[in-house]
One Martini backbone bead per residue (centre of mass of N, CA, C, O) as a GRO file, in nm:
protein
  166
    1MET     BB    1   9.731  11.283   7.548
    2ASN     BB    2   9.750  10.986   7.410
    3SER     BB    3   9.616  10.665   7.383
    4ARG     BB    4   9.895  10.524   7.353
    5TYR     BB    5  10.022  10.631   7.617
    6SER     BB    6   9.807  10.527   7.813
    7ALA     BB    7   9.832  10.227   7.738
    8SER     BB    8  10.145  10.208   7.802
    9THR     BB    9  10.113  10.279   8.103
   10VAL     BB   10   9.929  10.048   8.183
   11LEU     BB   11  10.115   9.818   8.088
   12LEU     BB   12  10.344   9.887   8.285
   13ILE     BB   13  10.191   9.855   8.542
   14VAL     BB   14  10.106   9.567   8.500
   15ALA     BB   15  10.389   9.442   8.459
   16GLY     BB   16  10.501   9.530   8.740
   17LEU     BB   17  10.285   9.379   8.903
   18PHE     BB   18  10.331   9.097   8.800
   19LEU     BB   19  10.630   9.066   8.904
   20THR     BB   20  10.502   9.073   9.217
   21ALA     BB   21  10.260   8.855   9.241
   22CYS     BB   22   9.995   8.964   9.145
   23THR     BB   23   9.665   9.074   9.109
   24ILE     BB   24   9.464   9.170   8.821
   25GLY     BB   25   9.210   9.421   8.737
   26VAL     BB   26   9.033   9.535   8.433
   27ASP     BB   27   8.830   9.823   8.387
   28ARG     BB   28   8.569  10.015   8.242
   29ASN     BB   29   8.440  10.303   8.279
   30PRO     BB   30   8.183  10.500   8.171
   31ASP     BB   31   8.398  10.757   8.119
   32GLY     BB   32   8.684  10.579   8.022
   33SER     BB   33   8.820  10.497   8.249
   34LEU     BB   34   9.024  10.312   8.466
   35LYS     BB   35   9.005  10.002   8.653
   36LEU     BB   36   9.227   9.899   8.913
   37ASP     BB   37   9.282   9.576   9.048
   38VAL     BB   38   9.497   9.513   9.329
   39SER     BB   39   9.674   9.224   9.454
   40LEU     BB   40   9.885   9.181   9.740
   41PRO     BB   41  10.077   8.984   9.894
   42GLU     BB   42  10.252   8.942  10.179
   43THR     BB   43  10.538   8.925  10.060
   44ALA     BB   44  10.528   9.198   9.898
   45ILE     BB   45  10.473   9.377  10.138
   46GLN     BB   46  10.714   9.301  10.312
   47SER     BB   47  10.925   9.408  10.110
   48GLU     BB   48  10.818   9.709  10.105
   49ILE     BB   49  10.859   9.773  10.402
   50ASN     BB   50  11.159   9.719  10.415
   51ALA     BB   51  11.236   9.928  10.203
   52GLY     BB   52  11.089  10.180  10.332
   53LEU     BB   53  11.260  10.189  10.599
   54ASP     BB   54  11.566  10.175  10.548
   55ASP     BB   55  11.709   9.972  10.794
   56PRO     BB   56  12.000   9.800  10.873
   57LEU     BB   57  11.898   9.700  11.173
   58ILE     BB   58  11.679   9.555  11.024
   59GLN     BB   59  11.555   9.215  11.071
   60ASP     BB   60  11.337   8.978  10.992
   61LEU     BB   61  11.081   9.077  10.854
   62GLN     BB   62  10.728   9.064  10.947
   63ALA     BB   63  10.408   9.034  10.785
   64ASP     BB   64  10.076   9.067  10.925
   65LEU     BB   65   9.772   9.020  10.797
   66ARG     BB   66   9.494   9.205  10.885
   67GLU     BB   67   9.202   9.336  10.961
   68GLY     BB   68   9.297   9.670  10.850
   69TYR     BB   69   9.599   9.566  10.899
   70ILE     BB   70   9.953   9.568  11.001
   71PHE     BB   71  10.171   9.334  11.152
   72VAL     BB   72  10.495   9.402  11.279
   73THR     BB   73  10.806   9.212  11.278
   74ALA     BB   74  11.143   9.243  11.427
   75ASP     BB   75  11.475   9.270  11.416
   76ARG     BB   76  11.701   9.488  11.621
   77LYS     BB   77  11.993   9.624  11.611
   78ARG     BB   78  12.220   9.755  11.791
   79VAL     BB   79  12.457  10.004  11.764
   80GLN     BB   80  12.667   9.932  12.032
   81SER     BB   81  12.585   9.624  11.969
   82ASN     BB   82  12.485   9.265  11.940
   83GLU     BB   83  12.214   9.317  12.017
   84ILE     BB   84  11.867   9.203  12.013
   85ASP     BB   85  11.554   9.327  11.922
   86LEU     BB   86  11.203   9.348  11.953
   87LEU     BB   87  11.000   9.452  11.689
   88THR     BB   88  10.684   9.640  11.699
   89PHE     BB   89  10.396   9.715  11.463
   90ARG     BB   90  10.164   9.932  11.317
   91LEU     BB   91  10.007   9.929  10.985
   92ASP     BB   92   9.846  10.186  10.809
   93LEU     BB   93   9.639  10.208  10.525
   94GLY     BB   94   9.556  10.453  10.256
   95ALA     BB   95   9.343  10.706  10.104
   96LYS     BB   96   9.460  11.032   9.976
   97ASP     BB   97   9.423  11.223   9.720
   98GLY     BB   98   9.521  10.960   9.534
   99ALA     BB   99   9.707  10.853   9.775
  100LEU     BB  100   9.925  10.677   9.964
  101THR     BB  101   9.909  10.582  10.299
  102ALA     BB  102  10.130  10.568  10.601
  103VAL     BB  103  10.101  10.433  10.945
  104ILE     BB  104  10.293  10.422  11.232
  105SER     BB  105  10.223  10.228  11.531
  106ASP     BB  106  10.278  10.076  11.823
  107VAL     BB  107  10.570  10.098  11.913
  108GLN     BB  108  10.793   9.821  12.002
  109VAL     BB  109  11.060   9.733  12.241
  110ASN     BB  110  11.043   9.480  12.425
  111GLY     BB  111  10.735   9.590  12.515
  112LYS     BB  112  10.828   9.895  12.466
  113SER     BB  113  10.824  10.199  12.399
  114ALA     BB  114  10.931  10.383  12.150
  115ASN     BB  115  11.108  10.610  12.006
  116PRO     BB  116  10.966  10.879  11.843
  117ALA     BB  117  11.205  10.934  11.643
  118TYR     BB  118  11.189  10.664  11.490
  119VAL     BB  119  10.901  10.681  11.399
  120SER     BB  120  10.937  10.938  11.231
  121VAL     BB  121  11.142  10.833  11.029
  122TRP     BB  122  10.979  10.595  10.919
  123ASN     BB  123  10.738  10.762  10.821
  124GLN     BB  124  10.907  10.932  10.625
  125ARG     BB  125  11.023  10.714  10.449
  126LEU     BB  126  10.756  10.600  10.352
  127ALA     BB  127  10.644  10.862  10.239
  128ASN     BB  128  10.860  10.905  10.026
  129ARG     BB  129  10.826  10.642   9.868
  130LEU     BB  130  10.524  10.683   9.803
  131ASP     BB  131  10.551  10.946   9.658
  132LYS     BB  132  10.733  10.843   9.429
  133ALA     BB  133  10.539  10.629   9.324
  134GLY     BB  134  10.297  10.827   9.267
  135ARG     BB  135  10.460  10.999   9.036
  136ARG     BB  136  10.484  10.802   8.788
  137ASN     BB  137  10.153  10.846   8.758
  138PRO     BB  138   9.939  11.120   8.703
  139ASP     BB  139   9.674  10.939   8.601
  140ALA     BB  140   9.678  10.818   8.893
  141SER     BB  141   9.433  10.709   9.145
  142LEU     BB  142   9.365  10.635   9.469
  143GLN     BB  143   9.074  10.500   9.611
  144THR     BB  144   9.154  10.216   9.762
  145VAL     BB  145   9.218  10.022  10.076
  146THR     BB  146   9.262   9.676  10.155
  147ILE     BB  147   9.279   9.449  10.447
  148SER     BB  148   9.359   9.120  10.475
  149GLY     BB  149   9.480   8.796  10.558
  150ASP     BB  150   9.617   8.766  10.234
  151ALA     BB  151   9.584   9.084  10.141
  152VAL     BB  152   9.635   9.380   9.937
  153GLY     BB  153   9.406   9.623   9.822
  154PHE     BB  154   9.370   9.805   9.513
  155VAL     BB  155   9.219  10.110   9.377
  156TRP     BB  156   9.237  10.244   9.060
  157ARG     BB  157   9.251  10.540   8.863
  158ILE     BB  158   9.262  10.587   8.501
  159GLU     BB  159   9.325  10.824   8.289
  160THR     BB  160   9.193  10.928   7.979
  161ASP     BB  161   9.101  11.080   7.702
  162ARG     BB  162   8.801  11.018   7.738
  163SER     BB  163   8.768  11.108   8.042
  164ARG     BB  164   8.878  11.410   7.943
  165GLY     BB  165   8.746  11.480   7.651
  166GLU     BB  166   8.975  11.419   7.393
   0.00000   0.00000   0.00000
């Protein structure tokens, strides 16, 4: 891969992230690879969680960023009636083998433990979405994820021709 392609890829990533109202910092590592620091605000994370769950019964999803995890609340319409239940769960994000991981836990509906089958489906949907997103740039690997009260931070390593010794 030539350096022009690498630069174009990085610019596309940066442009895409800019459109989601995030902050970005780019530095060059000593080996020539790039370090991309991305900070996504709560509203952007909330939108991604909602899209990742891809459940038309879930409405008014709210993501509350806490130290180290995300607490999610939403209204969930029942399939067979017009009743609405309060759904809450914990979402943990991490980095493993250069990819983003997401695990939903402590799922409750109206204060009672939710059906594990729903949790399994939601975890699979999120995993599939994140896997697809991660495959967009094979030269990028996620190094760390941090969650604070106001944003989720990601540190990516982008390989370049120089870092590969080409």
